[in-house]
N, C-alpha and C positions, 0 to 999 in steps of 0.2 A: 429374585434371589432363590426362591424355592424351585423355580423351573429349571435352571441349569443343574442343580443338585439331583433333581428327579431324572433329568435326561442322562446325566452321568451314571446314576445308579442303574437305569434301564439298560444302557449300553454295556456296563460291566456284567450285568445279569445275562444278557444275550451272549456275550463272549464266553462266559463260564459255561453256559448251556451247550454251546457249539463245540467246546473242547472236550466234552465227555466222550467216552468210548461207546459208540453205538453198536447195534447188532450188525455183524458182518454177513449174515445170512442173505442170500439172494431171494428175490420175491418168489421164484419157483420152488425153492426149498421150503419157504414158509407156507406156501399154498399146498404143497404135497403133504405137509405134516398136519394140516388143518382137517377137521372132520368133514366128510362129504358123503353124499348119497350116490350110490352106483345106479345107473339107469341103463336102459336099452338104447342102442345106437339108432334104432328106427324111430325113436321119440324125438330126436334132435331137431327135426324139421316140423314139429307140431307147434301150434300156437299156444300161448299162455297169457294170462292177465294177472297182475298183482295190483290189488286195490288198497288204497289207504283212505284217510279222511278227506284229503284234498288232492292228492297226487295218485295217479295210477300209471302202470307201465304195461304196454301191449307189445309182444314180440314173439320170437321163436325161441325154443329151449336151447338152441345152439348159441345164443347171445346176439343174434342179428335182429334188426327191426325192419322186416320187409313190409311192402305195401299190403295191408290186410283188409282194406276197406271194400265194401260192396256198394254203398250208396254214392260215394264219391271216389272215383278211381284214384288209387295211389295214396289214400288217406289211412290214418289210424295206427300205423306202426310207430312206436316211440314212447317217450315219457311225457305225460300230460299233466300240467298244473293249471287248473282252472282258477280264475279270479274269484274272490269272495264277493258275493252280491249282497 
């Protein structure tokens, strides 16, 4: 008896959320208005690494993930999530 009521309440809530007026700004407008750091164009093809506790990312500053490995050809570019041992 409780399950159909909960399902109905969930559906009504989802419908009410979807009927709201959302932002009509395009993603390019939002990104242009967000804070950013200006850099030099010659740095776009230089590598970077961003390390966290379990995940790290290796790529170029232009947003690409080229093959950067030296010990195994074609390795190391991308997002890495190592398993917990």
